[in-house]
C-alpha positions as CSV (number, residue, x, y, z in Angstrom):
1,X,30.5,-242.3,-67.9
2,X,27.2,-243.0,-69.6
3,X,25.5,-243.3,-66.2
4,X,26.8,-239.9,-65.2
5,X,25.6,-238.3,-68.4
6,X,22.2,-239.8,-68.0
7,X,22.0,-238.5,-64.4
8,X,23.1,-235.0,-65.4
9,X,20.4,-235.0,-68.1
10,X,17.8,-236.0,-65.5
11,X,19.0,-233.1,-63.3
12,X,18.3,-230.7,-66.2
13,X,14.8,-232.1,-66.6
14,X,14.1,-231.8,-62.9
15,X,15.1,-228.2,-62.9
16,X,13.0,-227.4,-66.0
17,X,10.0,-229.2,-64.5
18,X,10.4,-227.3,-61.2
19,X,10.3,-224.0,-63.0
20,X,7.2,-224.9,-65.0
21,X,5.3,-226.4,-62.1
22,X,6.1,-223.8,-59.5
23,X,5.2,-220.7,-61.4
24,X,2.5,-219.5,-63.7
25,X,5.1,-218.5,-66.2
26,X,5.8,-220.4,-69.4
27,X,9.6,-220.1,-69.4
28,X,12.0,-221.1,-72.2
29,X,14.4,-224.0,-71.8
30,X,17.0,-223.1,-69.3
31,X,20.6,-222.8,-70.4
32,X,22.3,-224.8,-67.6
33,X,26.1,-224.9,-67.1
34,X,27.6,-227.6,-64.9
35,X,30.0,-226.2,-62.3
36,X,30.8,-229.2,-60.2
37,X,29.9,-232.9,-60.1
38,X,30.8,-235.0,-57.0
39,X,30.1,-238.6,-56.5
40,X,30.3,-238.3,-52.8
41,X,31.4,-241.4,-50.8
42,X,30.8,-241.7,-47.1
43,X,29.9,-244.2,-44.5
44,X,27.0,-244.7,-42.0
45,X,27.9,-246.2,-38.7
46,X,25.1,-248.0,-36.9
47,X,25.7,-248.9,-33.3
48,X,23.2,-251.4,-31.8
49,X,23.3,-251.4,-28.0
50,X,21.5,-254.2,-26.1
51,X,19.8,-253.4,-22.8
52,X,17.3,-255.0,-20.5
53,X,14.0,-253.3,-19.8
54,X,11.5,-254.2,-17.1
55,X,7.8,-254.5,-17.7
56,X,5.8,-254.5,-14.5
57,X,2.2,-255.3,-13.8
58,X,0.3,-256.0,-10.6
59,X,-2.2,-258.8,-9.8
60,X,-4.5,-259.1,-6.8
61,X,-3.7,-261.9,-4.4
62,X,-0.6,-264.1,-4.1
63,X,1.0,-266.5,-6.6
64,X,2.7,-269.8,-6.1
65,X,6.2,-270.4,-7.3
66,X,6.8,-272.4,-10.5
67,X,9.6,-273.1,-12.9
68,X,8.7,-270.0,-14.9
69,X,8.0,-267.8,-11.9
70,X,10.0,-266.8,-8.8
71,X,8.0,-265.4,-5.9
72,X,9.4,-263.4,-3.0
73,X,7.8,-261.9,0.0
74,X,10.8,-259.7,1.0
75,X,11.8,-256.7,-1.1
76,X,15.5,-257.4,-0.6
77,X,15.2,-261.0,-1.9
78,X,13.2,-259.7,-4.9
79,X,15.8,-257.1,-5.7
80,X,18.7,-259.6,-5.6
81,X,16.8,-262.0,-7.8
82,X,16.0,-259.2,-10.2
83,X,19.7,-258.3,-10.5
84,X,20.7,-261.9,-11.0
85,X,18.1,-262.5,-13.7
86,X,18.9,-259.3,-15.5
87,X,22.6,-260.3,-15.7
88,X,21.5,-263.7,-17.1
89,X,19.4,-262.0,-19.8
90,X,22.0,-259.5,-20.7
91,X,24.7,-262.2,-21.1
92,X,22.6,-264.4,-23.2
93,X,24.8,-265.6,-26.1
94,X,22.1,-265.6,-28.8
95,X,21.0,-262.0,-28.3
96,X,23.7,-260.2,-30.3
97,X,23.5,-262.5,-33.3
98,X,19.7,-262.2,-33.3
99,X,20.0,-258.4,-33.1
100,X,22.3,-258.3,-36.1
101,X,20.1,-260.7,-38.1
102,X,17.0,-258.6,-37.3
103,X,18.7,-255.4,-38.7
104,X,20.1,-257.1,-41.8
105,X,16.8,-258.7,-42.6
106,X,15.1,-255.3,-43.0
107,X,15.6,-252.4,-45.3
108,X,18.3,-249.9,-44.3
109,X,17.1,-247.3,-41.8
110,X,13.8,-249.1,-40.9
111,X,14.8,-249.7,-37.3
112,X,14.7,-246.2,-35.8
113,X,13.8,-246.8,-32.1
114,X,14.3,-249.4,-29.4
115,X,13.0,-252.8,-30.6
116,X,12.3,-255.9,-28.4
117,X,14.4,-258.9,-29.4
118,X,13.9,-261.4,-26.5
119,X,11.4,-261.9,-23.7
120,X,12.8,-263.8,-20.7
121,X,10.4,-266.7,-19.9
122,X,11.0,-266.5,-16.1
123,X,9.1,-263.8,-14.2
124,X,10.2,-262.3,-10.9
125,X,7.3,-261.6,-8.5
126,X,7.1,-259.7,-5.2
127,X,4.1,-260.3,-2.9
128,X,3.3,-257.6,-0.4
129,X,0.4,-256.0,1.5
130,X,-1.9,-253.9,-0.6
131,X,-0.8,-250.3,-0.4
132,X,-4.4,-249.1,-0.6
133,X,-6.0,-251.1,2.2
134,X,-2.7,-251.9,4.1
135,X,-3.5,-255.6,4.0
136,X,-7.0,-255.4,5.5
137,X,-8.8,-256.1,2.3
138,X,-11.3,-253.4,2.9
139,X,-11.4,-249.6,3.0
140,X,-13.7,-247.0,4.5
141,X,-17.0,-246.8,2.7
142,X,-17.0,-243.8,0.3
143,X,-20.7,-243.3,0.8
144,X,-20.7,-242.8,4.6
145,X,-16.9,-242.1,5.2
146,X,-16.8,-245.3,7.4
147,X,-19.5,-244.4,9.9
148,X,-22.1,-246.8,8.5
149,X,-24.7,-244.1,8.7
150,X,-26.1,-241.6,6.3
151,X,-28.1,-238.4,6.9
152,X,-31.8,-239.2,6.6
153,X,-33.2,-237.8,3.3
154,X,-36.8,-237.5,4.7
155,X,-35.9,-235.1,7.5
156,X,-32.5,-233.8,6.3
157,X,-30.8,-235.2,9.4
158,X,-33.0,-233.3,12.0
159,X,-35.0,-236.4,13.1
160,X,-38.2,-234.4,12.8
161,X,-40.6,-233.5,10.0
162,X,-43.0,-230.6,9.9
163,X,-46.8,-231.3,9.6
164,X,-49.8,-229.1,9.3
165,X,-53.2,-229.5,11.0
166,X,-56.4,-227.4,11.3
167,X,-58.8,-226.8,14.1
168,X,-62.0,-224.7,14.5
169,X,-61.8,-221.7,16.7
170,X,-65.3,-221.4,18.3
171,X,-64.5,-217.9,19.6
172,X,-63.6,-216.3,16.2
173,X,-65.8,-218.7,14.3
174,X,-62.8,-219.4,11.9
175,X,-60.8,-222.5,10.9
176,X,-57.1,-222.1,11.8
177,X,-54.0,-223.9,10.5
178,X,-50.9,-224.6,12.6
179,X,-47.6,-226.3,12.0
180,X,-46.2,-228.8,14.3
181,X,-43.2,-231.3,14.4
182,X,-43.2,-235.0,14.8
183,X,-40.5,-237.7,14.7
184,X,-39.4,-238.8,11.2
185,X,-40.8,-242.2,10.3
186,X,-37.8,-243.1,8.1
187,X,-35.1,-242.7,10.8
188,X,-37.4,-242.9,13.9
189,X,-36.1,-239.5,15.1
190,X,-32.4,-240.4,15.0
191,X,-31.6,-238.2,11.9
192,X,-29.5,-241.0,10.4
193,X,-30.2,-244.2,8.5
194,X,-28.1,-247.2,7.6
195,X,-25.8,-246.7,4.6
196,X,-27.1,-248.6,1.7
197,X,-23.6,-249.0,0.1
198,X,-22.0,-250.8,3.0
199,X,-25.2,-251.9,4.8
200,X,-24.0,-250.2,8.0
201,X,-20.6,-251.9,8.2
202,X,-18.7,-248.7,7.4
203,X,-16.4,-250.6,5.1
204,X,-16.3,-251.8,1.5
205,X,-14.1,-254.1,-0.5
206,X,-10.7,-252.7,-1.6
207,X,-10.9,-252.3,-5.4
208,X,-7.1,-252.5,-5.9
209,X,-6.7,-256.0,-4.4
210,X,-10.3,-257.2,-4.8
211,X,-10.5,-257.7,-1.0
212,X,-7.4,-260.1,-0.9
213,X,-5.3,-257.6,1.1
214,X,-2.3,-258.7,-1.0
215,X,-0.9,-257.5,-4.3
216,X,1.7,-259.3,-6.4
217,X,4.1,-257.3,-8.6
218,X,5.1,-259.3,-11.6
219,X,8.2,-258.2,-13.5
220,X,9.0,-259.4,-17.0
221,X,12.5,-258.8,-18.4
222,X,12.8,-257.9,-22.1
223,X,16.0,-257.5,-24.2
224,X,15.8,-254.5,-26.5
225,X,18.2,-253.3,-29.2
226,X,18.7,-249.5,-29.4
227,X,19.9,-248.1,-32.7
228,X,22.2,-245.1,-33.1
229,X,23.1,-243.9,-36.6
230,X,26.0,-241.6,-37.4
231,X,27.6,-240.2,-40.6
232,X,31.3,-240.9,-41.1
233,X,33.2,-238.8,-43.6
234,X,36.5,-239.7,-45.1
235,X,37.8,-236.2,-45.0
236,X,37.2,-233.1,-42.8
237,X,36.7,-230.4,-45.5
238,X,33.3,-231.7,-46.7
239,X,31.4,-228.9,-48.5
240,X,28.6,-227.5,-46.5
241,X,26.0,-228.1,-49.2
242,X,26.8,-231.8,-49.1
243,X,26.3,-231.9,-45.3
244,X,23.0,-230.0,-45.7
245,X,21.8,-232.4,-48.3
246,X,22.6,-235.5,-46.2
247,X,20.8,-234.1,-43.2
248,X,17.8,-233.0,-45.2
249,X,17.6,-236.4,-46.8
250,X,17.6,-237.9,-43.2
251,X,20.1,-240.6,-42.3
252,X,17.4,-243.2,-42.1
253,X,16.3,-242.5,-45.7
254,X,19.8,-242.4,-47.3
255,X,19.1,-245.5,-49.4
256,X,16.4,-243.5,-51.3
257,X,19.0,-241.0,-52.4
258,X,22.0,-243.3,-53.1
259,X,23.6,-246.7,-52.9
260,X,24.0,-248.3,-49.4
261,X,25.9,-251.5,-49.0
262,X,27.0,-253.4,-45.8
263,X,30.8,-253.2,-45.2
264,X,31.5,-254.8,-41.8
265,X,29.8,-256.2,-38.8
266,X,31.6,-256.2,-35.4
267,X,30.2,-257.6,-32.2
268,X,31.5,-256.6,-28.8
269,X,30.6,-259.0,-26.0
270,X,31.9,-256.8,-23.3
271,X,29.8,-253.8,-24.1
272,X,27.0,-256.0,-25.4
273,X,26.8,-254.0,-28.7
274,X,27.1,-254.5,-32.4
275,X,28.7,-252.0,-34.8
276,X,27.7,-252.1,-38.5
277,X,29.5,-250.1,-41.1
278,X,27.7,-249.3,-44.4
279,X,29.4,-247.8,-47.4
280,X,27.2,-245.2,-49.1
281,X,27.4,-243.0,-52.2
282,X,25.2,-240.1,-53.3
283,X,25.8,-237.9,-56.4
284,X,25.8,-234.1,-56.1
285,X,26.0,-231.5,-58.8
286,X,26.1,-227.7,-58.9
287,X,24.8,-225.8,-61.9
288,X,24.3,-222.2,-62.8
289,X,21.9,-220.6,-65.3
290,X,20.7,-217.2,-66.2
291,X,17.4,-216.1,-64.7
292,X,14.6,-217.0,-67.0
293,X,13.2,-214.0,-68.9
294,X,15.7,-211.7,-67.2
295,X,18.1,-209.1,-68.5
296,X,21.6,-210.1,-69.5
297,X,23.3,-208.3,-66.6
298,X,21.3,-210.2,-64.0
299,X,23.4,-212.5,-61.9
300,X,23.1,-216.3,-62.5
301,X,21.0,-218.7,-60.5
302,X,23.0,-221.3,-58.6
303,X,21.4,-224.8,-58.5
304,X,22.3,-227.7,-56.2
305,X,21.0,-231.2,-57.2
306,X,21.5,-234.5,-55.4
307,X,20.3,-238.0,-55.1
308,X,20.1,-240.9,-57.6
309,X,16.6,-239.6,-58.4
310,X,17.6,-236.0,-58.9
311,X,16.2,-233.8,-56.1
312,X,16.6,-230.0,-55.8
313,X,18.5,-229.0,-52.6
314,X,18.9,-225.3,-53.4
315,X,17.2,-223.5,-56.2
316,X,19.0,-220.1,-55.5
317,X,15.7,-218.3,-54.7
318,X,14.8,-218.6,-58.4
319,X,11.0,-218.6,-57.9
320,X,11.4,-215.5,-55.7
321,X,13.3,-213.7,-58.4
322,X,10.8,-214.8,-61.1
323,X,7.7,-213.9,-59.1
324,X,9.0,-210.8,-57.3
325,X,6.5,-208.6,-59.2
326,X,3.6,-210.7,-57.8
327,X,4.9,-210.0,-54.2
328,X,5.3,-206.3,-54.9
329,X,1.7,-206.0,-56.1
330,X,0.6,-207.9,-53.0
331,X,2.6,-205.7,-50.7
332,X,1.2,-202.6,-52.4
333,X,-2.3,-203.9,-51.9
334,X,-1.6,-204.3,-48.2
335,X,-0.4,-200.7,-47.7
336,X,-2.3,-198.5,-45.2
337,X,-4.1,-196.5,-47.8
338,X,-5.4,-199.5,-49.6
339,X,-6.5,-201.2,-46.4
340,X,-8.8,-198.3,-45.7
341,X,-10.7,-198.8,-48.9
342,X,-14.1,-200.3,-48.2
343,X,-13.9,-202.2,-51.5
344,X,-10.5,-203.7,-50.8
345,X,-11.8,-207.1,-51.7
346,X,-12.4,-206.0,-55.3
347,X,-9.3,-203.8,-55.6
348,X,-6.9,-206.4,-54.3
349,X,-8.5,-209.4,-56.0
350,X,-6.2,-209.4,-59.1
351,X,-3.0,-209.2,-57.0
352,X,-4.2,-212.0,-54.7
353,X,-5.4,-214.4,-57.5
354,X,-2.2,-213.8,-59.5
355,X,-0.1,-214.5,-56.4
356,X,-2.0,-217.7,-55.4
357,X,-2.0,-219.0,-58.9
358,X,1.6,-220.1,-58.6
359,X,2.0,-223.6,-57.3
360,X,5.0,-222.6,-55.2
361,X,2.9,-220.0,-53.4
362,X,0.1,-222.6,-52.8
363,X,2.7,-224.9,-51.2
364,X,3.8,-222.0,-49.1
365,X,0.3,-221.5,-47.7
366,X,-0.2,-225.2,-47.2
367,X,3.1,-225.4,-45.2
368,X,2.2,-222.4,-43.1
369,X,-1.1,-224.1,-42.2
370,X,1.0,-226.7,-40.4
371,X,2.6,-224.0,-38.3
372,X,6.0,-224.5,-40.0
373,X,8.6,-221.8,-39.4
374,X,9.7,-219.5,-42.2
375,X,13.0,-221.3,-42.4
376,X,11.3,-224.7,-42.5
377,X,9.0,-223.5,-45.3
378,X,12.0,-222.3,-47.3
379,X,13.6,-225.7,-47.0
380,X,10.4,-227.5,-48.0
381,X,10.3,-225.4,-51.1
382,X,13.9,-226.2,-52.0
383,X,15.1,-222.7,-51.0
384,X,13.1,-221.2,-53.8
385,X,12.2,-218.3,-51.5
386,X,14.1,-216.4,-48.9
387,X,12.7,-216.1,-45.4
388,X,12.2,-212.4,-46.0
389,X,10.0,-213.1,-49.1
390,X,7.9,-215.6,-47.2
391,X,7.5,-213.3,-44.2
392,X,6.4,-210.4,-46.4
393,X,4.0,-212.6,-48.4
394,X,2.3,-214.1,-45.3
395,X,2.1,-210.7,-43.6
396,X,0.5,-209.0,-46.6
397,X,-2.0,-211.7,-47.1
398,X,-2.9,-211.6,-43.4
399,X,-3.5,-207.8,-43.6
400,X,-5.6,-208.0,-46.7
401,X,-7.8,-210.8,-45.6
402,X,-8.3,-209.2,-42.2
403,X,-9.3,-205.9,-43.9
404,X,-11.7,-207.8,-46.1
405,X,-13.2,-209.4,-43.0
406,X,-13.6,-206.2,-41.1
407,X,-15.1,-204.2,-44.0
408,X,-17.4,-207.1,-44.8
409,X,-18.7,-206.9,-41.2
410,X,-19.3,-203.2,-41.5
411,X,-21.0,-203.4,-44.9
412,X,-23.3,-206.2,-43.8
413,X,-24.1,-204.3,-40.6
414,X,-25.2,-201.3,-42.7
415,X,-27.1,-203.6,-45.1
416,X,-28.8,-205.3,-42.1
417,X,-29.9,-202.1,-40.5
418,X,-31.4,-200.8,-43.8
419,X,-33.3,-204.1,-44.3
420,X,-34.6,-203.9,-40.7
421,X,-35.6,-200.2,-41.3
422,X,-37.5,-201.0,-44.5
423,X,-39.3,-204.1,-43.1
424,X,-40.2,-202.5,-39.8
425,X,-43.5,-201.0,-41.0
426,X,-44.7,-204.6,-41.7
427,X,-43.9,-205.6,-38.2
428,X,-45.5,-202.6,-36.6
429,X,-48.6,-203.2,-38.7
430,X,-48.6,-206.8,-37.5
431,X,-48.5,-205.7,-33.8
432,X,-51.0,-202.9,-34.5
433,X,-48.5,-200.2,-33.6
434,X,-49.2,-197.6,-36.3
435,X,-49.6,-194.3,-34.6
436,X,-51.8,-191.4,-35.8
437,X,-50.6,-187.9,-34.7
438,X,-53.7,-185.8,-34.4
439,X,-51.8,-182.6,-34.2
440,X,-49.9,-183.0,-37.5
441,X,-52.4,-185.3,-39.3
442,X,-49.6,-187.8,-39.9
443,X,-49.7,-191.6,-39.4
444,X,-46.4,-193.0,-38.1
445,X,-45.6,-196.5,-39.4
446,X,-42.7,-196.7,-36.9
447,X,-42.7,-195.3,-33.4
448,X,-42.9,-191.5,-33.1
449,X,-39.8,-190.0,-31.5
450,X,-38.8,-186.6,-30.0
451,X,-35.4,-185.3,-29.3
452,X,-36.0,-181.9,-27.8
453,X,-35.3,-182.9,-24.2
454,X,-33.5,-185.5,-22.2
455,X,-36.7,-186.9,-20.9
456,X,-38.1,-187.2,-24.5
457,X,-34.9,-188.9,-25.7
458,X,-35.2,-191.6,-22.9
459,X,-38.9,-192.0,-23.6
460,X,-38.3,-192.4,-27.3
461,X,-35.6,-195.1,-26.8
462,X,-38.0,-197.0,-24.5
463,X,-40.7,-196.9,-27.1
464,X,-38.3,-198.1,-29.8
465,X,-37.2,-200.9,-27.6
466,X,-40.7,-201.9,-26.7
467,X,-42.2,-201.9,-30.2
468,X,-39.2,-202.6,-32.5
469,X,-36.7,-204.4,-30.3
470,X,-37.7,-208.0,-30.8
471,X,-37.9,-207.7,-34.6
472,X,-34.6,-205.8,-34.8
473,X,-32.7,-208.3,-32.7
474,X,-34.0,-211.3,-34.7
475,X,-32.9,-209.8,-38.0
476,X,-29.7,-208.5,-36.5
477,X,-28.8,-212.1,-35.7
478,X,-30.0,-213.7,-38.9
479,X,-28.7,-211.3,-41.5
480,X,-25.0,-211.1,-40.2
481,X,-25.1,-214.9,-40.2
482,X,-25.8,-214.8,-44.0
483,X,-22.9,-212.3,-44.2
484,X,-20.5,-214.7,-42.6
485,X,-21.5,-217.5,-45.0
486,X,-21.1,-215.0,-47.9
487,X,-17.6,-214.0,-46.8
488,X,-16.4,-217.6,-46.6
489,X,-18.0,-218.4,-50.0
490,X,-16.8,-215.3,-51.7
491,X,-13.1,-215.8,-50.7
492,X,-13.2,-219.4,-51.9
493,X,-15.0,-218.4,-55.1
494,X,-13.0,-215.3,-56.0
495,X,-9.6,-215.8,-54.3
496,X,-9.2,-219.5,-54.5
497,X,-9.6,-222.5,-52.3
498,X,-6.0,-222.5,-51.1
499,X,-6.3,-219.0,-49.7
500,X,-9.8,-219.8,-48.3
501,X,-8.4,-222.9,-46.4
502,X,-5.4,-221.0,-45.2
503,X,-7.6,-218.1,-44.0
504,X,-9.8,-220.5,-42.0
505,X,-6.7,-222.3,-40.6
506,X,-5.2,-218.9,-39.4
507,X,-8.6,-217.9,-38.0
508,X,-8.8,-214.8,-40.1
509,X,-12.4,-215.4,-41.3
510,X,-14.6,-215.1,-38.2
511,X,-18.3,-214.7,-37.6
512,X,-17.9,-211.5,-35.4
513,X,-21.4,-212.2,-34.1
514,X,-21.3,-209.7,-31.2
515,X,-19.8,-206.8,-33.3
516,X,-22.3,-207.5,-36.1
517,X,-25.3,-207.5,-33.8
518,X,-24.3,-204.4,-31.9
519,X,-23.5,-202.5,-35.1
520,X,-26.8,-203.5,-36.7
521,X,-28.9,-202.5,-33.6
522,X,-27.1,-199.2,-33.2
523,X,-27.6,-198.2,-36.9
524,X,-31.2,-199.4,-36.9
525,X,-31.9,-197.4,-33.7
526,X,-30.4,-194.3,-35.3
527,X,-32.5,-194.7,-38.5
528,X,-35.7,-195.3,-36.6
529,X,-35.0,-192.5,-34.2
530,X,-33.9,-189.8,-36.7
531,X,-36.1,-190.8,-39.6
532,X,-39.4,-192.4,-38.4
533,X,-41.5,-193.7,-41.2
534,X,-44.7,-191.7,-41.7
535,X,-47.4,-191.0,-44.2
536,X,-49.6,-187.9,-44.5
537,X,-53.2,-188.6,-43.3
538,X,-55.0,-186.9,-46.2
539,X,-53.2,-188.0,-49.4
540,X,-51.2,-191.0,-48.0
541,X,-47.9,-189.6,-49.2
542,X,-44.8,-191.3,-47.7
543,X,-42.7,-188.6,-45.9
544,X,-45.2,-186.2,-47.6
545,X,-43.5,-186.8,-51.0
546,X,-43.9,-190.4,-52.2
547,X,-47.4,-191.8,-53.0
548,X,-48.0,-194.6,-50.6
549,X,-51.8,-195.2,-50.6
550,X,-51.7,-198.6,-52.4
551,X,-48.6,-199.9,-50.7
552,X,-50.1,-199.1,-47.3
553,X,-53.3,-200.9,-48.2
554,X,-51.2,-203.9,-49.5
555,X,-49.3,-204.0,-46.2
556,X,-52.5,-204.0,-44.1
557,X,-54.0,-206.7,-46.4
558,X,-50.8,-208.8,-46.1
559,X,-50.7,-208.5,-42.3
560,X,-54.3,-209.3,-41.9
561,X,-53.8,-212.3,-44.1
562,X,-51.0,-213.5,-42.0
């Protein structure tokens, strides 16, 4: 009785710790009421089947027969010997006792796959012609395809090479050059030379049999024991939550959740198997409690706890109910109107940080990084959330992070184009491309453009590409790269490392190089084309308004210094 009371007290501590660790809320002590306690007794049946497996390997050449090796040259004799030896291995008297001893000498559930238990000392061998060279010991040369000859490299297989000679034409008083052909000195005009790999034989040693022409197949027989675990219930109407708990615990790990003792061991010589029965016992309990910090009319939360070290099987979606407001704020931040806000990163930051602050939500993101299904995530989190809650949360986060990504690309594209536009006078001064317009008396620090006709438009674009293209492309690549680094750092700094790691895992944060470069170049072209930078020639006023005499002199001095 005392043991039961201590276990139930541990259950209450487990529930209280789960609430405190999984949420950001400091809840009061829960008022838990025990509904049902079951000290569930059941059995685990372990069937050990013994079978014989073959391990085959090949060896070049033939082998001689010994006491530990049977060698056959005919396939039928080899097959008959293999059957006879297999029967001998399978009927070995020591195999079943060794299998039982191996299982009982290890912790329960440790053996989960076929385990070797006995290796037969006698090998069965079959010697036959090599299937690669068909017993010849050699194959056609791979370098010359068996011909023994290769195309001459010096004349490309033609047998002749072109030469050039000169002679003096006494009639025209000029030196003339003419081409002529002569026999190739490498192949003596045959066009082919001896293959260097096979030295003209057309054959090379078979790599499979090392030139022996014979392969020996060596078969080793191994006895293995194959485990098969099954739950055995003493009655048919076992509650579903108990079955769920047993399967969640995993039949191999039952000893971690309860007591497991060996009941019987039964060997069957005819079927070459062993049946072991284990008695097992795991405590289960169902509680109910009011929702922490909820109104009196709110329905109770149902809890299911199991295991000698109390483990939560079902928390009745308690964390979902407690943190529902966090999800509502997150879903609201992911509505269409909010996503169209260029400053969504700032407007949604509070909703995201509040949501990610809870440990249960962090575990949700970590589980989703492993491509777990929504149902599997719910089970990992002790059914603290419904699949609907998990789906809405992940969908909303995906929408918000994607919107932050897209708006960041746009804003960095605008910023990049403005930086290029402002620095362009430095570059044009460096390449000596400032252009004075004698008609207007203005000095253009960026290329002069005209848009009054199609011809002038095309000419203006060509001038911009010629004088500004290189500088614009360089900055259009460099500045968005800084933007990508800023996006990754900002999300980790402002929204938390869990969301940052999850975003990278889901490939939501991307560089968007091509979009960024094209956007920057397009906006830069529009700025330079529509608003070329100019100063008045007389008073050096930028755009005829801003005094620019000293800055222009400073730019020229700086460029000349460079």
